[in-house]
N, C-alpha and C positions, 0 to 999 in steps of 0.2 A: 193279733195282726201280722200277717206275714209279709217278709220283705224279699224282693226279688234280688239274689246275689250273682246272678251269672253275667260275666263280662260280655258285653256285645261287641263285636268287631267294628272298626271304623271304617266304612266302604269309600271307594274312589271318590263318590259324588260328594261325601263330607268334606274330603280333603280339597277337592276343587271349590268347593262353596268358602270353606275357610281362607284358602289362598287369595280367592277372589275379593273376600272382605277386607283382608289385609291390605292388598293391592288398592281397593277402592277407597280405605280409611287413609292409607298414605297419599293417594289423589287428592282426597278432599283437604288433607292437610296442606298439601302443595298449593292447591288453589286458594286456601284460605290464608295462608302464611304470608306475612310479609316477605317480598322477593329477598330482601337484603339478608334474611336468616337462612335461607334455604341452603346455603353452602357450608352451615356450620354443622357442630356434631350433633348426632341424632340420639334420643335416649332409647331405653329398652333393648340395645344391642341391635339395633336397625343398622345395617351397614350401608356405605354408600352406593354398592352395586343395586340394592334394594331401592333406594332413592331413584338411581338411574332408571329402574325398571317402571317404575310409577310414573316418573317424568316421561318415558317414552309412550307409555298408556294415555296420558293425557295430551302428548303431541299429536297422537293419532286421531284423538276427539276433537282436536282444534283446528277447525277448519280455517280459521283466520291466516294460518302461518303458510306462507309460500315457500316452496322447496326452492333453496339456492342451488345453482349449478357451476360447480368449480370447473376449471379447465381439467380435461382428462388427458392423461398420458397413457398411451397404449404400449405394453411391452410384449411383442410376440416372441414365442420360443421354439428353436427347431423341434423337429418331429420328436416326441416322446420325452422331451427335457422341459420341465417346469422350472421357472425362475424362483418361485416360493420354496420349491423342494430341494433346491440345489445348496447344499452345505459346504461345498468346496470353497477354499479361501482365495482360489485363483480367479482369473477373468474367463469369461465365457461370451460368445457372441450371440446378441439377440436383436431383433428388429424394435426401432423405438418410433413412434408416432405420436405427433402433438400437433395441433392447429397450425398448418403452414409449413410442417415439418416431417420429414419421414427420412430413416437412414438407418443403415447398420451400425450397431454401436458395441461395445465392450463393457460389460457389466461384471461386477464382483460383490461380495458381502462386504458391509461396513464392518470394519473391526471395533470401533468404539461405541457402536448402539445396536442392542439387540433387533434384529428384523429391518435394519436399514441396508441400503445398497449406494455404491458409487457407480455413476454412469460416466463413461468415457467416449467423447464424440472425436470423429476425425479431425485432425488438425486443420485441413482444407475446407471443412464444413462444420464449424462448431454450431451448438445450439444457442441461438439468439446471442452471439458472441460470448458462449461461454463454453470452455473446452471440458470441463467436468462439472457434474452436478451432484449433489447428495439428497436422497431421499430416505426419509424416517417415519414410522408410523407416528400418529399423534396420540396425545392422551388429553386428559381432562383439563390440563393447564397447558394446552398447545399455544395459546397466545402470548404465554410468558416470553418465548424467543422472539415474537414480535414485538413486545413492549421494550425487551433488552436491546433490540436493534435500533429503537428510537432513541433510548438512553445513550447508546453508542454514537448516534449520530449528532446528539445534542453536545456530546463532549468531544466530537472531532476526531474519534477512533476509527480507524478503518476495520470494517466488518462486512460479512456477506449479507446480501438481501435475503429475506424469508419470505416464502409465500406458501401456499397450500393447493394442493391439486388431489384429482381422483386417480388412483393406480389402477388399471385395468390389465392384468397380468394372468397368464393360465388359463385364459377364456372366463376369468371371474373378475367381479368387482372386489378389489381388494380394500376398499375404503379410503379415507383420507390421509395423505402423507404430506409431512412437511418436506418443503424443497429450498435448497439453498445452494450458491455456488460453492464449490469447493475452492478452499484457499490453495492456489498452485501459483507457478511462475508467470502464467497469462493473468490471473488475478491480480498479482503484483503488478505486473505491468500496466495494466489499465488505471491503477491508482498511483502512478508516478513513481514506481519502485522497479524500473526496468533493470534487470541484470541483479537485482537482490537475490539473497540465498535465504530459503525458508528452512527454520529449524522449529523445534519444540523444545521447551525447558521444563522439566519436571521439577519437583521441590521434595520428594520423600527422602529423609536422610539414611533410610536403611538401603536405598538403592543405588548402585554405583553407577548405573545407566543415567542418573539424573545430577551426576556431579558436573558435567558440562553440557553445554548446549548439543541437542542432537540435529545434526544437519541431515538431509534425505541424500544428498549426494555432492557435497562439495568439501572435500577434504583441505581445501587451501583456505576456505573461510573459517573451517573449525580450527585450524593451527593459528591463523591471523588472530581469531577472537579470544581463544582460550588464554594465550599467553597475556593478552591484555587485562583480562578478567582476574587472573592470578594477581597482576600489580594493583588492580583496583581492590581486590579482597585483602592483600596485604596491607595496604593502606589503611582500610577500614579497621582491620583487627588491631592496628596500632594507633587507632585513635584519630587518623588524618581522614577529613572529611573532603568532599568536594569532586571526588573521582566519578561517582555514579552519574551525576547530571551531564558528565561530558562523555559517557558512554552511550547513555540513554536518556532522552530529553525528560526532564522532570515533569513537564506537564502531561505527557503521554503516558508515562509510568503511572502517575498517579491516577489519571483517568482508567486506565486498565484495571488497577488495583481497586478502585472504587467500583467499577462495574463487577468485578469478581465478588467483592463484598456485598453489593446489592443482590446478586444472585444467588450466592451460596454461603452468605455470612461467615462463620468461622471455620467454614471448610473452604475457604477461597484459594488455598494452597493444595486441596485435594486433586484438582485437576490440572493437567499440563497447560502451559500457556504456549501459543504460536507467537512467533515474531520473525522479522526479516532482518537480515545484516545488509546494511546499505553499503555496497562498495564504494559508492561514490564520496561517502563521507566516513565510513569506518565507524559506523555508529549503528546500534540496536533500535528497532521500531518496533514496538510491541503491537501485537494485532488483538482483536477479540472475536471470540466465537464462543457461542453459548456452550455450557458443559455438556457432555455426553456422558453415557454409561450409567453412572450412579444419580440417583435423584438429585437434581439441581435443587439448592435450598436446604438440603438436610445438615444440620450442624454436628461437627465433630470437635470434641474436646481439644483444646490448645494443646499443644505439644512442640517437639523440637522438628524444624523443618532444615532442609538443605541450606547452605549459606550460597545464595546465587544472587544475579543481579536484581530480581525483583523482591525477593525477600528481604534482601539488604535495603532495597528502596523504600521498604516501609519504615524503614529507622532513618532514613536521610532527611535533614532538615528541610531542604528545599523541595522534596518530593511531598513531605507531610504538609508543607504550607500549600502545595498546589492540591493536594488531596483535600484539605478543609475548604480551599475556595471552590473546588468542583462541586463538593457536596452542598455548600452554602448555594451556588448558583442553581443547582437543580432543585433545592427546597424553595428557593424565591420562585422558581419557575413553574412550581408544581401545579398551578392552576391551567397552564397552558399545556403541560406534560397531560394531564387528565383529558384535555381536549383532544390532543393527538391519540391518546388511548381510546377515546370515545369514537374517533373516526376509524380506527383499526377495528374496533368492534362490529361498527355498523357494516364494514366491508367483509369482515372474515367470520364473525360469529355464525350468522345463518347458515354458513357451510360447515364449520366445526361442530357446530349442535348436532346436526344431521339426525334428526328423529328424536332429539333431547327436547324437554320442555325449555323453551328459549329463557323464560324468566330465570331458571335454573342455572343455564349456562352464564347468563349475564352476572348472576350473583357471584358464580364461581369466578368469572373474570374479574369482578370487582374485587374479590378477596386477593386475588393474584396481585392486583395493581398496588393494593394497600400493603401487600407484603414488601412489594420492591421500592416504592417510594413513600413508605410510612415512616416508622423509626429506624429503618436501615439507614436512613440519611444523617443519623446521628454521628457525626465525623470523630468526635471523642471515642464514643463506644467502638468505632470500626478500628481507628488507630490503635486503640490497646488490643483488640483481638488479633489484630494483624502482626503485632509486634511479638513476635514469638522467638523462641531460643534457636540460634541459629548454629548448627553444627557442618564440618565436613565429613564425607564419608571416611569411615576408618583407614580405609585402603587407598586414600587419596594419592600419596606419594608414587603407588605403583602406576598411576594413569598419567602423571606429570611427564611432559616431554619439553627439553630445551628448546624454546622457539625464540626468534626475536620478536619481543612484543612491543606494541605501541603505546605511547603515553599522550594522551589527548589533554590532560588536565594540569594546572599548574602545581608545582612541587617546590619543595625547599632547596632543591638542587639547581633551579632553573638559572639563577645569577651565574653560578660556577660553569654550568654548561655554555651559557651565553659568552661568558669570558674564555673559555677553551675555543669556542668557535672563532672568536675574534683573533685570538693568538694564531690560530692554525691559518686563518685565511688572510691575516694582516688587515682585517677591518678594524672599526673601533666601536665602541659603545657610547651613545649619548642617552643618559638617563636608563629607560628600559629598551631602547631601540638599537638594534644592530645597523650601523651605516656602512656602505660602500662608497667612499669618496673617489674621485677621479684616479684611476690607477687600473692596473693588471692583477686579476686574482685567480688563482688555479684552484680548482675544486676536485680533488682527487678521491674523496670518499662522500658517501651521502651525507648531506648537510640538512639536518632536520632541525629547525629554530623551534624553541620550547613555546608552548601555547601562550598565546596572547601578547607576543613579544612582536612589535611591528619592525619592519625591514625597509631601509631606503636605501634605493641605488641613485646615487648622485650623476649629474651630467659628466660623461667621459668615462664612467666606470666600464670595464670590460670583464666579465665572468667567463672563464674558459673551464667547461666541465668535461671531466674525464670519462671514457668510455663506459656506459652502462650505469654512471652515477647520476643521481638525481638532487635536486634542492626542493625542500619542503617548507613552506612559510605558514605557521598557524596563527598569524595574526595579520594586522593590515600591511599591505604593500604598497609602497610609492616610489614610483621610477620617474625621476626629473631629467629626462633626456630632452634635447633641444634639437631642432634641424641642424645645427652647426656642431652640436655636441651631444650625439646620440648616447645611448647606453647599449652596450653589445652584451649578448649572451651567445657563445659560439661553443663548438666542440673543440676540445683540447687537442684532438686528432681528428682532422677532417674525414679520415677514412673509417672512423669507428665513432656511431652517434652516442650522445648521451641519453639518459632515460627522459627525464622530465624537468620542467621547473613549474611546481604547484603550488597553490593557495589553498588550504583547507580552511574555510570560515566557520564560524558559529552561527550564522544568520544574521550578524551584526556588523561583521567584518567589512570594511572599505578597502576598495583596490583601485588606484588611480596609476595609470602607466601612460607616461607621455616620452615619446620619441625613443622607442624600443626598436633595435634592430637584432632580430632573433633567427637562428637558423641550426639546423644539424642535430635536432633531438628525435625522439621517436614516442614511446609511451612507456609506462612503467607501472609496477604494482609495488608501492612503498610506503610504509607505516600502516599497513592494513588497509590501505586504498588502491583501488584501481583507477590509474589517470590514462584516458586514452588520448589525451592532448600533449603534444609537446610543450605547449603552455596550457596548463590545466588550473580552472579557477572554480572550486566547488563551495557553495553555500556562503556565498557573499551577499551582503546587503544590497551592493552596488558596485558595479564594475565599470570603469571607463577605459578606453584604448583610443588614444588621440594621436594622429601622426605616427604610426607605428609601420614598421616594415616586416614582415613575419613569413618566412617561407623554408623550403627545402628540408621538410620534415620526412622520416621514414616510417612513421606509424599511422594510427587510424586517424587522427585528427591532427590537423595543425594548430588549432586552437578550440578547446573544449570549454564552455562555461555553463556550468549547472547550477540554477536556481538566482533569484534576486532580479534586481533592475540592471540593464545594460545600456550603454551608449559607446558605440564603435564610430567613429568618425575620422574622416581623411586617412584611412590606413590602407596599405597595400598587403594583400594574401596570395601568395603564389607559390607554385611548384610543389604542393604536396603529393605524398603516395597516394593518398585517400581524400577524405572530405578536409576542405580548408578551415572552415569555421563552422562548428557544431553548437548550437544554442539550445539547452534542454531546460523546460519549465522556467523560462525567463519572460520577463516583458521589457520592451523597450525599443531601441532606434538603431538603425544602422545608415549612416550618412556619408555620402562621398567617397565611399570606399571601393577599392579594386580588386576583384576575384580573377585571378589567371592562372591557368595551366599551361605550360609548355612541354611536359614531360609526355613522352610517349607510353611509358610504363604506368602511368598514373589512371585511376579509375575511381573517381569521387567526385562529389560536388562542390560548388564554391561556398554556398551557405545552406545548411541542414538545419531545419527548425523543427523541434518535436515539443508537442505539448506547451506551446510558447505562444505570446502575442507580440508580433514584431513589425514595424514601420520600416521598410526599405526605401530610402529616395536618394536619386541622383547618384547612383552606383553602377559600375560595369562588371560585367560577367563575361569573360572571354575563354574560349576554346576548352571548356569544361568536358572532360572526357564522359561523364554521366551526365548531370544535370547542373544547371546555373543555381537554381534554387529548388530545394526539395523541402516540403512542408508537410509533416505528418503527425499522427497522434493527437488528433483533435485540436490542431493549432488555428490561430486566425492570423491572416498576413495581409497586409496592403503594400504594393509596390507601385512605385510612381516616379517618373522622370528618369528612368535607368535604361540603360543598353545591354542586349543580351547579344552576343556575336559569336559564331562559329561554335556553338555547345551542340553536343548530341541531342539534348533537350533543353529547352531555355527554361522552362518551370514546370515542376509537377506538384500536384496535390494529391493527397492520399489519406485513407485512414481517419474518415470524419472531419477533415479539415476543410477551411474555406480560405479561398486566396481572392482578393480583389485586385486587379491588374489595371493600370489607367496611365496615360501619358509616356508610355515608353516605346523604344523601338527594338524591333526585333529583327536581325538581319542574318542570313546565312546559317540558321539553326537547321539541325536535322529535323526536329519536331519542336513546335513552339509550345504547345501546352499537353500535359498528360494529366489525366485525371483518373483515379482507379483505388481499388481497396488492394493494399499489400499485405495487410495482417488481418485475416478472417476474425479476429476477436473485436476488432474495430468494425468500421462500414465503409461506405464508399466516401467520396470527397466531391467537392464543388469549386469551380473556378468561374469567377464573374469578371468577363471581358469587357471593360469599358473603351472606349476609343484609344487605340494605340497605331503605332505606324509599323507595317511589315514589308520586308524587303527579302527576296530571294531566299526563302525557307523552303525546306523541302515539303513539309506537312504542317497544316495547322494545328491539328488535335488528334489524341489519341486517348479514348477513354474505355471505360469496360461498363457492363450493364448496371453497376451500383452506383455510378458517378455521372456528373453533367459538367459540361463546359457551355456557360450560356452568355448571351450578350446583354448589356445594359447600357442605358444612355448616360446614367450619372450616379454617383454613389449614394446609396439609400441612408435615410436617417439612422438606422441601426449601425451601420457600418461607421458612420461619422462619430457616433458615440462611442464605439468601440476603441476607436483610434484617437479620440480626443480632438477632433477636427470641428471647426465652426461650422 
């Protein structure tokens, strides 16, 4: 019996048949397999790409699937210049087109993610209130970023919104891209951090550029913060706790650490963290942005990291307690979180799957969800992994600069510091309180009262502050003036203004000021905080000014209050160089107050309201060279029973604000109502004019195309609820 030994070549047809058989087998397996197992590991060396190919084959055969249509972003290029081929690091001009928007923009490559871009819009014409956006190619776990955004929202951490779009560039469909607003100054302002300075903090122990926060363009903030951090690090290395929660809020730091752990596990410190330095409080505000570059979620072995405010926070008792509480809260809410994740799946998976077998995409999304809110929420394991060996860069002393640092936290020296202040000023100490009884006190150097120590000014007390000097109270302030025996704060030299009198609160601080007569200051940057008001109150839980007369400032604001509840009653604010009273992110009432300008060189508002909800009753606004009341940055205002006389503009609403105006008298003003968009990152404004009295005004209204001034007969139910009216 003979045997044929000659080898026969395998033809093209055989290869095609074999490949088709494999694909068909995979497709059959995909169709028959439980969808929950689709995203797992496959045997016999079958790679994820092969599973994807088979899934796309099934998707083509599945006539029940309806194609989803994401929003299209079209980027046109100058002749001969393709965006996708441009590898230069600088900006280039392109045309950007999206639904309802078209403009020339600047685009550059994103340095932190391969294939990504930063798009910069003109300041005067931002794209849907966004000055910069980031576009990045998506991958199989694209919804991870959206899930992490949900978790950040649950924890109250500032984070950019994520969405997904189709990018058309160079005349071709480039596929689905992840879109998010770039974190920049405009982003911070819209989230209540106007004027804050953005910086990054890296954690690699071998990199000297990770030794200190890296500010983009603010050397003043860098100098102010670095010295303060050095004090805190020195305290921590000597076993003294309590500094970190005063520099960065424990709850926010804990939430950002938890998000970093959920996203990247033991690699939580492999990525830089973005933060803002809030000049109004001298505090760090950690932000959250999903990791870029290396694969998020990859684990790296524990090792030493740079000693910085976040790595140190992982050891701080207050932060650890907040970390455990946040993890427990997410764990208890996991069913509701899964519902929110499912809503994201319904909205975005049909777009992100794009030609893929939808059950496979759903299974992969489910696997990502389990990775994020499954065993990662074990707080004990997380804290053990984040508690790394902390080191300083070997050449750290070469980078240190002698700066005057701020201390916001209690220290063992506070009692001695308070005693020295009392000896220097001739005040006295009652318990833990610095008291200025009736008498005259000369302040010839900056007076910074230790954290948490109250200050009391008794009736008849007279503080005379030297040129350029300031007083900073870091605890409660009580001023006990009366109409017959007021408290005075004056310049020591009438020809040379002092800096400011400031209260820097911690969100619980109370300020009660009665019978104060104050003049002759300006503004100051002191103890790491920018105070734009001659009287500046930042971070108090509640501020009351009753029966005060405050005037004659040389700075940006006569009075500036940031945060908390406010009550201004029976006060006179007059003759400021710019704005008289500036209320930022406050809620409360202004009653029976007088706002007046008699200075020809002044150019400010009587009452400036930003990001606040304020009720104004029975007040007068006279001869303001700009506006009687200016309300902006998504504020809500109700003005009733007040008089506006001789102002350039009586009332202006701008930037997504709404003002209700009823029962007032407007006389001899240049313009009564102005409604407009001042900052393009916001939008227009609305004024609702109810019955008022008008006499001899030059013009009734001035408005732009974004805004409206409309008449109404009565206050609607929603406005009554907003302002607590029956």
